[in-house]
C-alpha positions in Angstrom: -70.8 -175.2 -69.8 -74.3 -174.2 -68.6 -77.4 -174.6 -70.6 -77.7 -170.8 -70.8 -74.1 -170.3 -72.1 -73.9 -168.4 -75.4 -70.8 -170.4 -76.5 -71.2 -173.2 -79.0 -70.5 -176.7 -77.8 -67.2 -178.4 -78.4 -66.8 -180.5 -81.5 -64.6 -183.4 -82.6 -62.1 -180.9 -84.1 -60.8 -180.3 -80.5 -59.6 -183.8 -79.4 -58.4 -184.6 -76.0 -59.8 -184.2 -72.5 -61.6 -181.0 -71.6 -59.9 -179.1 -68.8 -61.9 -178.3 -65.7 -62.6 -174.8 -64.4 -62.4 -171.3 -65.9 -59.9 -169.7 -68.2 -59.3 -166.0 -68.2 -58.2 -164.3 -71.4 -56.5 -161.1 -70.4 -56.3 -158.1 -72.7 -53.9 -155.3 -71.8 -54.4 -151.6 -72.1 -52.5 -148.8 -73.9 -48.7 -149.1 -73.9 -48.8 -152.4 -72.0 -48.3 -156.0 -73.0 -49.0 -159.6 -71.8 -46.1 -159.5 -69.3 -47.8 -156.9 -67.0 -50.4 -159.6 -66.2 -47.7 -162.0 -64.9 -48.3 -161.5 -61.1 -52.0 -161.6 -61.6 -51.7 -164.9 -63.5 -49.7 -166.4 -60.7 -52.4 -165.3 -58.3 -55.1 -166.8 -60.5 -53.2 -170.1 -60.7 -53.1 -170.2 -56.9 -56.9 -169.9 -57.0 -57.1 -172.8 -59.4 -57.9 -170.7 -62.5 -56.1 -170.9 -65.8 -55.3 -167.8 -67.9 -53.9 -166.6 -71.2 -52.5 -163.1 -71.6 -52.7 -161.6 -75.1 -50.2 -159.3 -76.9 -52.1 -157.0 -79.2 -50.5 -156.1 -82.5 -47.5 -153.9 -82.0 -47.1 -154.6 -78.3 -44.9 -156.9 -76.3 -41.5 -158.0 -77.6 -42.7 -157.3 -81.1 -43.3 -153.7 -80.4 -41.3 -151.5 -82.8 -39.6 -148.5 -81.1 -39.2 -145.0 -82.5 -35.6 -144.6 -83.7 -34.8 -141.9 -81.2 -36.3 -143.4 -78.1 -33.0 -144.9 -76.7 -30.6 -142.4 -78.2 -29.1 -139.4 -76.2 -31.5 -136.5 -76.4 -34.2 -138.8 -78.0 -34.0 -137.0 -81.4 -37.3 -136.8 -83.3 -39.3 -138.7 -80.7 -42.2 -136.1 -80.8 -42.5 -136.2 -84.6 -41.3 -139.5 -86.0 -44.1 -141.5 -87.7 -45.1 -144.5 -85.7 -44.5 -148.0 -87.2 -48.0 -148.8 -85.7 -49.8 -146.0 -87.7 -51.4 -148.6 -90.0 -52.6 -151.0 -87.2 -56.4 -151.2 -87.2 -58.8 -151.9 -84.4 -60.0 -154.8 -86.5 -56.6 -156.4 -86.4 -56.4 -156.0 -82.6 -59.9 -157.5 -82.2 -58.8 -160.5 -84.4 -55.9 -161.1 -82.1 -58.4 -161.4 -79.3 -60.7 -163.7 -81.2 -57.7 -165.9 -82.1 -56.9 -166.2 -78.4 -60.5 -167.0 -77.5 -60.5 -169.7 -80.1 -57.4 -171.2 -78.7 -59.0 -171.8 -75.3 -62.4 -173.2 -76.4 -61.7 -176.5 -74.7 -62.3 -174.9 -71.3 -65.8 -175.1 -69.9 -65.9 -171.4 -69.1 -64.1 -168.5 -70.9 -63.9 -165.1 -69.3 -62.7 -162.2 -71.4 -61.0 -159.5 -69.3 -60.0 -156.1 -70.6 -58.0 -153.3 -69.1 -58.3 -149.6 -70.0 -58.0 -149.1 -73.8 -58.1 -152.9 -74.2 -61.8 -152.6 -73.8 -62.0 -151.5 -77.5 -60.6 -154.7 -79.1 -62.1 -156.9 -76.5 -65.6 -155.5 -77.0 -65.3 -155.7 -80.8 -64.0 -159.3 -80.5 -67.0 -160.2 -78.2 -69.4 -158.6 -80.7 -67.8 -160.6 -83.6 -67.7 -163.9 -81.7 -70.1 -164.0 -78.7 -70.2 -167.8 -78.9 -66.6 -167.8 -77.7 -67.2 -165.8 -74.5 -69.1 -166.8 -71.4 -68.5 -163.6 -69.4 -67.0 -160.2 -69.9 -65.0 -158.4 -67.2 -64.0 -154.8 -67.7 -61.2 -153.7 -65.4 -61.6 -149.9 -65.5 -61.8 -150.4 -69.3 -63.6 -148.8 -72.2 -67.2 -149.9 -72.7 -68.5 -148.8 -76.2 -72.2 -149.6 -75.6 -73.1 -146.0 -74.8 -70.6 -144.1 -76.9 -68.8 -145.7 -79.9 -65.2 -144.5 -79.3 -63.0 -144.5 -76.3 -62.1 -140.9 -77.2 -65.7 -139.9 -76.7 -65.4 -140.8 -73.0 -61.8 -139.5 -72.6 -63.1 -136.0 -73.5 -66.1 -136.1 -71.3 -66.4 -133.7 -68.3 -66.5 -136.8 -66.0 -63.0 -137.6 -67.2 -61.3 -134.2 -67.8 -62.4 -132.6 -64.6 -60.1 -134.7 -62.4 -57.9 -136.9 -64.6 -54.1 -136.8 -64.5 -51.5 -137.4 -67.2 -52.9 -135.1 -69.9 -49.5 -133.6 -70.5 -47.8 -137.0 -71.1 -48.6 -137.3 -74.8 -45.9 -136.3 -77.3 -46.5 -134.5 -80.6 -49.7 -134.8 -82.7 -51.2 -138.2 -82.4 -53.0 -138.1 -85.8 -49.7 -137.0 -87.5 -47.6 -139.6 -85.7 -50.3 -142.3 -86.2 -50.2 -143.2 -82.5 -50.7 -141.8 -79.0 -47.1 -141.6 -77.9 -45.6 -141.5 -74.4 -42.0 -141.5 -73.3 -41.4 -144.4 -70.9 -37.7 -143.8 -71.1 -37.9 -140.1 -70.1 -34.9 -138.7 -68.2 -37.2 -136.0 -66.7 -38.1 -136.9 -63.1 -41.3 -134.7 -63.2 -42.5 -136.5 -66.4 -41.8 -140.0 -64.8 -43.6 -139.0 -61.6 -46.6 -137.7 -63.6 -46.7 -141.1 -65.4 -46.7 -142.9 -62.1 -49.4 -140.7 -60.5 -51.6 -141.1 -63.6 -51.4 -144.8 -64.0 -49.6 -146.4 -61.1 -50.4 -144.1 -58.2 -50.2 -146.8 -55.5 -46.9 -148.2 -56.8 -44.1 -146.7 -54.7 -41.8 -144.3 -56.6 -38.8 -146.4 -55.7 -40.4 -149.5 -57.4 -41.8 -147.7 -60.4 -38.7 -147.8 -62.7 -39.2 -151.4 -63.7 -42.8 -150.8 -64.5 -42.5 -147.6 -66.6 -39.4 -149.0 -68.5 -41.5 -152.0 -69.5 -44.0 -149.8 -71.3 -44.1 -149.4 -75.1 -44.2 -145.8 -76.4 -47.0 -146.1 -79.0 -50.7 -146.9 -78.9 -52.1 -147.2 -82.5 -54.2 -144.1 -83.3 -57.1 -146.4 -84.4 -57.6 -148.1 -81.0 -59.3 -145.2 -79.1 -60.7 -143.4 -82.2 -62.4 -146.1 -84.3 -66.2 -146.3 -83.7 -67.5 -149.6 -82.4 -71.1 -150.7 -82.9 -72.4 -153.2 -80.4 -75.7 -155.1 -80.6 -78.0 -156.4 -77.9 -78.2 -159.7 -79.7 -74.4 -160.4 -79.6 -72.3 -158.4 -77.2 -75.4 -157.5 -75.2 -76.3 -161.0 -74.4 -73.0 -161.9 -72.6 -73.0 -161.6 -68.8 -70.7 -158.8 -67.8 -68.9 -157.4 -64.8 -67.1 -154.1 -64.2 -64.3 -153.9 -61.7 -64.4 -150.3 -60.6 -61.0 -148.9 -59.4 -61.8 -146.4 -56.7 -58.7 -144.2 -56.9 -58.1 -144.3 -60.6 -56.6 -141.1 -62.0 -56.4 -142.4 -65.6 -60.0 -143.6 -66.1 -61.7 -141.6 -63.3 -64.4 -143.3 -61.1 -66.9 -140.7 -62.6 -66.1 -141.9 -66.1 -66.2 -145.5 -65.1 -69.7 -144.9 -63.6 -70.7 -143.1 -66.8 -69.7 -146.0 -69.0 -71.5 -148.4 -66.8 -74.7 -146.4 -66.6 -74.8 -145.8 -70.4 -74.1 -149.4 -71.2 -76.9 -150.6 -68.9 -79.3 -148.1 -70.5 -78.4 -149.3 -74.0 -78.2 -153.0 -73.2 -80.7 -153.6 -70.3 -80.9 -157.3 -70.7 -77.6 -157.9 -69.0 -76.7 -155.1 -66.7 -73.2 -154.9 -65.2 -72.4 -156.5 -61.9 -70.0 -154.0 -60.3 -67.2 -155.1 -58.1 -65.3 -152.4 -56.2 -61.5 -152.5 -56.0 -59.4 -150.0 -54.0 -56.5 -148.2 -55.6 -55.3 -146.9 -58.9 -55.6 -147.8 -62.6 -53.0 -150.6 -62.5 -54.0 -153.1 -59.8 -52.0 -155.8 -61.6 -49.0 -153.9 -60.3 -50.1 -152.8 -56.9 -52.4 -155.6 -55.7 -52.4 -158.6 -58.0 -53.8 -161.0 -55.3 -56.8 -158.7 -54.7 -57.3 -158.3 -58.4 -57.3 -162.1 -58.9 -59.9 -162.4 -56.1 -62.1 -159.8 -57.8 -61.7 -161.5 -61.2 -62.7 -164.9 -59.8 -65.5 -163.4 -57.7 -65.6 -166.4 -55.5 -66.3 -168.8 -58.3 
């Protein structure tokens, strides 16, 4: 750990040898889980880097499914109250903090967030900056300029060219979640899902990806305001991996978040690393993503 690192030194409460190198803590975005990072984790391992992928509350194998999702005709899917309606952003951030604490024995901890995962990751870094040596936003929400992801998702920079706006089912506030239908039998819906989030994944390969998605993102994740401070979140070195052909978080919106964060927190401006392709490089180009994450370190 360098002399300028914001993390606290290790103590005797963590016995055993200290591993060498960097560990990446990977936080997924909306409707995803730890398993979508698997190919990237293998690529990171080949580069000599350790990693830990987090399942946020209500995601992964513990994700509850609406009762009609897998039934013929999917009855009530657009109206059934989500089992995740009560999940808070604070709970999601605490899951990230717990993951960060579990890897404190590594000399360098890099917190990586994708898409909506920028909300809990940013709040976790604000709450526990001593556990993070670097932040990497992979086309993910940065709340330094505007406090809610929803504030950027409704910006002209996003709405002018984004795709997938017709994918949501029902009233998110009434359901308690932003719900999609990863098991849809409608080819047009599935294709729009692919074009919005996995544009450079071939259509013939997309079935395994969209069927691995969870239907619900807790309503609180993109709608809860986050307050970041220059003394805590703002002191952590940060990088933004900018996805050049992203239809879900448009390049214009990515640039807006970067510019507003740098204006609000000028002490540690973003280092921007370009990456070709769509919103989900962990699916389309995991080796290139791993190279961008490591940045030659």
